[in-house]
MARDRENDO-761056 format. One line per 3 residues: their letters; for each residue x, y, z of N, C-alpha, C, CB. Coordinates in steps of 0.001 Angstrom, whole numbers. Glycine has a CB too. Layout:
<atoms>
a = X Y Z X Y Z X Y Z X Y Z; ... .
</atoms>
This chain:
<atoms>
mse = 312 13424 -31614 -110 12892 -31870 963 11961 -32906 -1112 13509 -32017; 768 10350 -33043 1746 9208 -33683 1943 9155 -34996 1341 7913 -33437; 3282 9586 -35518 2630 9783 -36991 2761 7711 -37102 3981 11171 -38540 .
tti = 2686 6940 -37940 3001 5525 -37766 3398 5245 -39373 1611 4537 -37075; 4701 4441 -39867 4980 4063 -41366 5245 2458 -41278 6416 4964 -42063; 5249 2068 -43125 5319 792 -42809 5795 1417 -44000 4332 -407 -42366 .
rma = 7525 34 -44457 8377 -317 -45683 8441 -1551 -45657 9713 209 -45794; 9009 -1836 -46312 9046 -3346 -47256 11134 -3016 -46317 8585 -3213 -50144; 11333 -3334 -45500 12650 -3750 -45382 13724 -3626 -46945 12448 -5327 -44826 .
qnd = 14572 -3197 -47150 14694 -3325 -48774 16707 -3175 -48406 13560 -1549 -50056; 17982 -2657 -47520 18527 -2128 -47026 19591 -3130 -45806 17598 -1205 -46758; 20202 -3018 -45564 21597 -3588 -44122 21183 -3486 -42877 23114 -2608 -43921 .
rdf = 20731 -1631 -42800 20092 -1562 -42334 18114 -1576 -41284 20753 -1369 -42721; 17901 -1681 -43054 16586 -2580 -42162 16483 -3397 -41947 15581 -2760 -42345; 17311 -4658 -42967 17793 -5769 -41489 18561 -6284 -40687 17725 -6558 -41436 .
eva = 18602 -4266 -40641 19423 -5144 -38825 18044 -4218 -38013 22030 -4297 -37971; 17345 -3381 -38239 16086 -2933 -37603 15488 -5033 -36909 14734 -1830 -39314; 15302 -4988 -38203 14091 -6394 -37920 14573 -7449 -37592 13238 -6934 -39075 .
ral = 16493 -7470 -36883 16742 -8886 -36384 16703 -8674 -35218 17929 -9623 -36729; 16723 -6738 -34426 16727 -5677 -33287 15757 -5954 -32799 16768 -4279 -33502; 14569 -6645 -33801 13195 -5947 -33250 12697 -7885 -32781 11870 -4718 -34945 .
cre = 13283 -8617 -33913 13181 -9998 -32964 13735 -10391 -32183 13235 -10923 -33318; 15412 -9511 -31370 15571 -10343 -29966 14571 -9489 -28939 17399 -10364 -29318; 13897 -8474 -29783 13177 -7095 -28920 12551 -8234 -28612 12287 -5511 -29576 .
wle = 11588 -9513 -29482 10367 -9873 -29660 11322 -11176 -28475 9540 -10117 -31531; 12200 -11969 -28638 12255 -13371 -27475 12123 -13194 -26527 13252 -14145 -27224; 13393 -11702 -25199 12639 -10926 -24700 11520 -11284 -24370 12563 -10112 -25258 .
whw = 10815 -10516 -24321 9588 -10041 -24060 8808 -11645 -24168 9098 -8709 -25216; 8952 -12630 -24807 7660 -13393 -25162 9359 -14713 -23555 6995 -13972 -27983; 10056 -14343 -23758 10993 -14757 -21974 9927 -14177 -20467 13067 -13375 -21836 .
kaf = 10392 -13117 -21063 9400 -12832 -19571 7641 -12720 -19609 9890 -11181 -18931; 7668 -12522 -20577 5676 -13293 -20395 5593 -14473 -20191 4555 -13322 -21734; 6374 -15618 -20941 5487 -17193 -20815 7128 -17905 -20399 4425 -18039 -22843 .
pdd = 8030 -17371 -18907 9392 -18528 -18921 8518 -19653 -18745 10766 -18445 -17541; 7972 -20471 -18761 7746 -21726 -18634 8094 -22662 -20435 6042 -21722 -17965; 7651 -21156 -21422 8417 -21384 -22224 9668 -20995 -23106 7876 -21534 -22542 .
gpk = 11140 -21005 -21665 11766 -20306 -22050 13396 -21348 -22806 11781 -19257 -20817; 14659 -20803 -23020 15358 -22288 -24124 15229 -23483 -22968 17593 -22098 -24778; 15040 -24524 -23829 15116 -25711 -24197 15796 -26367 -25445 14069 -25941 -24173 .
enn = 15808 -27866 -24570 16620 -28796 -25911 15908 -28736 -26883 16894 -30374 -25789; 15646 -28018 -27932 14759 -28478 -29471 14208 -26991 -29683 13162 -29928 -29315; 14202 -25935 -28434 13564 -25429 -28738 13929 -24427 -29461 13039 -25351 -28040 .
pld = 12428 -23809 -30584 13197 -23741 -31820 13296 -21727 -31189 12105 -24436 -33763; 13196 -21642 -30012 14143 -20685 -28959 14807 -20665 -28185 13902 -20132 -28420; 15858 -20967 -28270 16455 -22072 -27824 17650 -20707 -28744 15911 -24068 -28317 .
pdv = 18464 -20182 -28317 18770 -19062 -28186 19797 -18817 -29449 19233 -18862 -26801; 21016 -19976 -29700 21385 -20627 -30176 20907 -21050 -32444 21111 -21388 -28948; 20234 -20925 -31314 19022 -21960 -32886 18374 -20343 -33463 16854 -23609 -31934 .
fqs = 17711 -20050 -32603 17732 -18744 -32403 18026 -17406 -33391 18492 -18771 -31547; 19082 -17489 -33194 20471 -16036 -34103 20358 -16772 -34667 22188 -15329 -33816; 20636 -18044 -34894 20908 -18836 -36987 20261 -18138 -37592 20282 -20548 -37662 .
vid = 18647 -17888 -37153 17245 -17626 -38265 17683 -16406 -38153 15405 -17943 -37893; 18094 -16242 -37116 17288 -13703 -37535 19469 -13872 -38444 17038 -11209 -34134; 20064 -14509 -38185 21075 -13238 -38849 20873 -14037 -40849 23548 -13340 -37825 .
dlp = 19989 -15222 -41073 19878 -15336 -41745 17780 -15028 -42936 20749 -16311 -41323; 17468 -13568 -41789 16128 -13014 -42104 16530 -13226 -43715 15708 -11251 -41447; 17097 -12030 -43754 17219 -11449 -45264 17470 -12190 -46062 18076 -10556 -45554 .
qih = 17446 -14130 -45993 18015 -14548 -47281 15817 -15156 -46926 20069 -15988 -47468; 15655 -15986 -45675 14789 -16675 -45978 13666 -15346 -46501 14461 -17719 -44745; 13467 -14662 -46440 12456 -13548 -47101 12654 -12350 -47786 11758 -13083 -46271 .
arp = 13591 -13170 -48594 14246 -12138 -49995 13402 -12017 -50813 15467 -12618 -50901; 13004 -10578 -51549 11950 -10263 -52512 12593 -11289 -53680 11794 -8450 -52939; 11547 -11663 -54179 10085 -11471 -55525 9407 -12109 -53749 9924 -13061 -57870 .
rgg = 9871 -13335 -53981 9198 -14120 -53278 8977 -13685 -51976 9710 -15221 -53310; 9399 -13240 -50374 8476 -13288 -49627 9243 -11007 -49603 8530 -14895 -48010; 9079 -11480 -47919 9446 -9620 -48031 9570 -9989 -45675 7059 -7853 -49155 .
ill = 10471 -8323 -45978 9648 -7997 -44772 9428 -6780 -44361 10077 -8513 -43768; 8833 -6071 -43317 7367 -5767 -43967 8375 -4740 -41816 5220 -7605 -44443; 8268 -3790 -42246 8650 -3077 -41459 8315 -1479 -40610 9428 -3193 -41966 .
adv = 7421 -1525 -39215 6652 -179 -39166 7753 1171 -37780 4572 -797 -38418; 7175 1259 -38095 7927 2674 -37275 6537 3807 -36709 9179 3777 -38758; 6766 4175 -34616 5538 5512 -34693 7287 6373 -34497 3705 5744 -32864 .
ndr = 7172 7285 -34498 7030 8251 -34721 8753 8035 -34669 6017 9137 -33924; 8893 7962 -36054 10342 7325 -37043 11319 5990 -35539 11964 9518 -37653; 10414 5817 -34703 11154 4134 -34021 10752 2932 -34618 10728 3730 -32398 .
pag = 11296 1974 -34340 11122 919 -35193 10189 557 -34017 12430 -68 -35775; 9011 -186 -34004 8012 -111 -33146 7322 -1530 -33852 7140 1454 -33133; 7443 -2303 -34783 6948 -3309 -35683 7291 -4132 -36801 6257 -2933 -36029 .
cvm = 7361 -5497 -36643 6835 -6717 -38238 6776 -7675 -38124 7540 -6981 -39457; 6892 -7745 -39985 6261 -8469 -40384 6842 -9800 -41239 5537 -7710 -40884; 6620 -10974 -40704 7713 -11577 -42210 7122 -12651 -43484 9149 -12667 -41485 .
fhe = 7733 -12987 -44996 6375 -14380 -45338 7689 -14429 -46060 4316 -14312 -46247; 7121 -15125 -46874 7838 -16009 -47821 7466 -16906 -48040 8830 -16323 -47675; 7322 -17939 -49864 6893 -18323 -49900 7058 -19642 -49830 6604 -17842 -50324 .
lep = 6038 -20915 -50051 5708 -21909 -48439 6017 -23264 -49992 3179 -21731 -47122; 5166 -22720 -50142 4663 -23958 -51711 4354 -22946 -53040 2662 -25101 -51364; 4178 -23293 -54445 3294 -21813 -55516 2160 -21954 -54569 2675 -22092 -57688 .
dva = 1454 -20795 -54690 756 -19401 -54630 419 -19887 -53357 -511 -18851 -55755; 1430 -19872 -52401 536 -20138 -50446 2183 -19029 -49960 475 -23017 -49275; 1898 -18473 -49580 2724 -17406 -48418 2850 -18070 -47155 1891 -15916 -48043 .
eik = 3966 -18094 -45934 4326 -18261 -45097 4222 -16858 -44619 5317 -18964 -45164; 3183 -16874 -43417 3449 -15672 -42615 4461 -15960 -41371 2047 -15113 -42079; 5535 -14810 -40858 6662 -14865 -40065 6776 -13483 -38818 7919 -14880 -41199 .
rlf = 6798 -14170 -38207 7714 -13093 -36739 5806 -11724 -37160 10702 -11815 -37605; 5021 -11789 -36583 4258 -10411 -36396 4714 -10033 -34467 2070 -10739 -36800; 5593 -9037 -34393 5566 -9060 -33148 5365 -7215 -33713 6989 -9916 -32104 .
vne = 5280 -6236 -33022 4426 -5613 -32056 5441 -4732 -30420 3295 -7123 -31585; 6446 -3585 -30113 6739 -3490 -28931 6522 -2760 -28499 7500 -3607 -28630; 6500 -2721 -26855 5908 -2019 -26503 5272 -855 -26768 6263 -2029 -26018 .
agr = 6806 654 -27356 6345 1150 -28416 5644 1148 -28698 6546 1075 -29068; 5190 899 -28759 4607 557 -30363 3036 -205 -30944 5720 -496 -30905; 2888 -50 -29477 1180 -941 -29293 308 155 -28666 1124 -2571 -27984 .
ghg = -1281 76 -29790 -2595 1211 -29352 -2079 2110 -30013 -2955 1745 -27716; -1576 1806 -31648 -2059 2155 -32115 -2658 1576 -33407 -1590 2868 -31966; -2561 313 -33570 -3287 -925 -34141 -2130 -1402 -35389 -5068 -458 -34827 .
lgr = -1219 -1601 -35044 -178 -1635 -35913 187 -2464 -36590 623 -1433 -35545; -386 -4077 -35669 -367 -5750 -36021 -931 -5729 -36779 -795 -6835 -35261; -2454 -5097 -37240 -3327 -4762 -37742 -3104 -4626 -39086 -3721 -3895 -37187 .
lll = -2442 -3329 -38755 -1922 -2563 -39510 -753 -3348 -40753 -1357 -1567 -38506; 460 -3893 -40404 1155 -4377 -40722 629 -6098 -42036 1783 -4350 -39346; -391 -6366 -41332 -277 -6895 -41514 -1820 -6570 -43241 56 -7650 -40230 .
ekm = -2127 -5570 -42432 -3040 -5291 -44209 -2210 -4818 -45826 -4234 -3668 -43957; -1026 -4454 -45332 37 -4168 -45829 728 -5046 -46683 663 -3859 -44989; 653 -5985 -45642 1366 -7379 -45857 275 -8525 -47224 1393 -8256 -43877 .
feq = -739 -8247 -47057 -1706 -8561 -47550 -1650 -8190 -48656 -2595 -8301 -47033; -1724 -7756 -49142 -1649 -6285 -50396 -700 -6719 -51202 -1111 -4557 -49839; -43 -6337 -50067 1713 -6908 -50792 1926 -8897 -50984 3373 -6262 -49136 .
lia = 1294 -9548 -50198 782 -11273 -50969 653 -11069 -52057 -626 -12098 -50628; -316 -10171 -52512 -1380 -9945 -53487 -992 -9421 -55240 -2261 -8793 -52717; -271 -7974 -54557 669 -7404 -56085 2590 -8946 -56083 1535 -4535 -55474 .
dgy = 2020 -9803 -54961 3478 -11460 -55473 2633 -11424 -56143 4106 -13241 -54617; 1406 -12141 -55909 924 -13428 -57369 694 -14061 -56102 2265 -14369 -58889; 551 -14150 -55030 296 -15508 -53874 -1378 -15361 -53316 1597 -15313 -52171 .
qtv = -2124 -17186 -53552 -3540 -17150 -53333 -3988 -17141 -52035 -4129 -18149 -53912; -2558 -18372 -51367 -3180 -18155 -49781 -2042 -17599 -49347 -3690 -19543 -48769; -2403 -17333 -47854 -1417 -16991 -46658 -1869 -18042 -45912 -1494 -15485 -45867 .
mfs = -484 -18777 -44450 -561 -19183 -43431 364 -18519 -42482 -487 -20364 -43554; -13 -20175 -41115 962 -19898 -40012 413 -20479 -39828 1409 -18971 -39244; 1738 -21239 -38512 1463 -22002 -37282 2265 -20418 -35825 2655 -24099 -37473 .
sak = 1408 -20918 -34536 1954 -20210 -33428 1001 -21204 -32263 1657 -18285 -33505; 2031 -20484 -31348 1539 -21494 -30188 -179 -20998 -29342 3022 -21418 -28834; -525 -22801 -29065 -1789 -21484 -28591 -1741 -21235 -27482 -3316 -21701 -28701 .
flt = -1250 -20713 -27062 -723 -19742 -25683 -807 -17983 -25965 1194 -20160 -25334; -294 -18365 -26681 -573 -16580 -27511 -2145 -16287 -28333 832 -16352 -29126; -2387 -15866 -27289 -4087 -16212 -26892 -4488 -14142 -28182 -4618 -16157 -23839 .
har = -3744 -13729 -27793 -4120 -12005 -27484 -3482 -12140 -29743 -2435 -10573 -25476; -3039 -12697 -29765 -2531 -12759 -31233 -2624 -13781 -32092 -1349 -12575 -31298; -4264 -14584 -31447 -4845 -15089 -31846 -6495 -14214 -33250 -4898 -15757 -30531 .
rly = -6472 -13932 -31444 -7754 -13233 -31516 -7975 -11666 -32948 -7844 -12624 -29702; -7098 -11713 -32722 -6125 -10796 -34581 -6525 -11109 -36263 -4119 -11495 -34764; -5620 -12570 -35184 -5716 -13459 -36676 -6817 -13401 -36805 -5293 -14945 -36879 .
esv = -7831 -13777 -36687 -9207 -14179 -36668 -10163 -12979 -36810 -9491 -14932 -35395; -10024 -11460 -36538 -10031 -10807 -37303 -10200 -10133 -38535 -9775 -10869 -37133; -9387 -10829 -38701 -8243 -10659 -40294 -8828 -11548 -41671 -6315 -11543 -39919 .
gfr = -9622 -12459 -41612 -10593 -13199 -41909 -9777 -14657 -41445 -11135 -12952 -43505; -8746 -15031 -40965 -8341 -16118 -41588 -9218 -17402 -40077 -6212 -16004 -41900; -8282 -18725 -40534 -9551 -19868 -39872 -8785 -20788 -39270 -10641 -20760 -41012 .
dip = -8756 -22156 -38806 -8295 -22594 -38727 -7947 -23660 -38840 -8299 -22312 -38423; -7095 -24634 -39639 -6565 -24923 -40919 -6209 -26531 -40278 -5149 -23754 -41557; -6041 -27818 -40305 -5315 -29106 -39905 -4115 -29009 -39791 -5442 -30121 -40682 .
hpe = -3465 -29622 -38682 -1655 -29704 -38852 -1729 -29897 -40351 -640 -31237 -37931; -564 -30167 -40337 282 -30666 -41784 906 -32154 -41664 1715 -29561 -42117; -273 -32956 -43034 909 -34143 -42275 2084 -34158 -42522 767 -35499 -42515 .
gfp = 2574 -35222 -41320 3836 -35417 -40940 4473 -34055 -39397 4685 -35270 -42634; 3648 -33159 -38574 4165 -32615 -37868 3494 -33840 -36626 3925 -30993 -37982; 4471 -33359 -35916 4818 -34240 -34573 3668 -34151 -33464 6276 -33663 -33836 .
ehl = 2936 -34753 -34019 2027 -35710 -32767 2090 -34874 -31497 2794 -37424 -32334; 3382 -35160 -30519 2954 -34552 -29572 3429 -32707 -29486 3441 -35488 -28451; 3236 -32077 -30434 2688 -31056 -30712 1795 -30240 -30868 2820 -31013 -31056 .
hsf = 596 -31725 -31327 -37 -30829 -31858 -1127 -30084 -30498 -748 -31561 -33191; -1282 -30323 -29523 -1670 -29860 -28458 -709 -27989 -28007 -1370 -31307 -27414; 76 -27667 -28299 587 -26695 -27824 534 -25407 -29533 2231 -27334 -27045 .
vyf = 672 -26074 -30310 369 -25596 -32424 -999 -25266 -32396 521 -27193 -33964; -1278 -24150 -32920 -2315 -24344 -34532 -2334 -23488 -35488 -3807 -24357 -34411; -2539 -24020 -36428 -2169 -23784 -38401 -3541 -22716 -38294 -2459 -25782 -39997 .
mer = -3322 -21454 -38965 -4474 -21061 -39626 -4159 -20921 -41056 -5025 -19832 -39062; -5059 -20242 -41323 -5074 -19824 -42800 -5423 -18700 -43320 -5734 -20490 -43434; -5754 -18513 -44791 -6556 -16997 -45504 -6380 -16292 -46842 -6216 -15818 -44700 .
plf = -7202 -16521 -47152 -7837 -16637 -48842 -7368 -15355 -48575 -9697 -17033 -49504; -6047 -15093 -50121 -6107 -12973 -50147 -6876 -13121 -51256 -4353 -11660 -50517; -8232 -13951 -52115 -9134 -13218 -52530 -10276 -13632 -51972 -9166 -13146 -53772 .
kev = -11220 -12423 -52023 -13177 -13115 -52344 -13369 -14403 -53076 -14239 -12013 -53521; -13796 -15665 -52147 -14320 -16519 -52704 -15559 -16310 -53308 -14316 -17336 -52013; -15672 -17002 -54818 -17324 -16368 -55921 -18450 -17355 -55095 -17326 -16993 -58360 .
</atoms>
């Protein structure tokens, strides 16, 4: 039987685990979706992506952000990150479960632990954006209560057909 754990990243070692999972995600992404490979102005351009993962501890710094890491049998298997988008609203980034971690329900567990942390941190709502071709991720998000929202004002029109936005209240509406 496999043992799964989820913890908040707290030190340099944890942040390097998060960076390694992000690099693993990028490799998986390019294999699974070769047409979305590195292009000019693509956030997956290796230099742009490296710059982002170098700054993960600052982007997702406590107390208004966080990085949750999942292990299966003491091996890194997944992550999810969040940061404050605006007062009371958090944004999810980089939910990923690697191939060794799949089949353990880690995506859902990471989201549930993140929801608990967001509530403890005082957030009211959580949102994210994702690529439309990542249909497996969308099913997971819908299953935990996310609903479509319009593209934000000023979002580039030419990207509307490629990207969707969803949000979820963190408290049940009365």
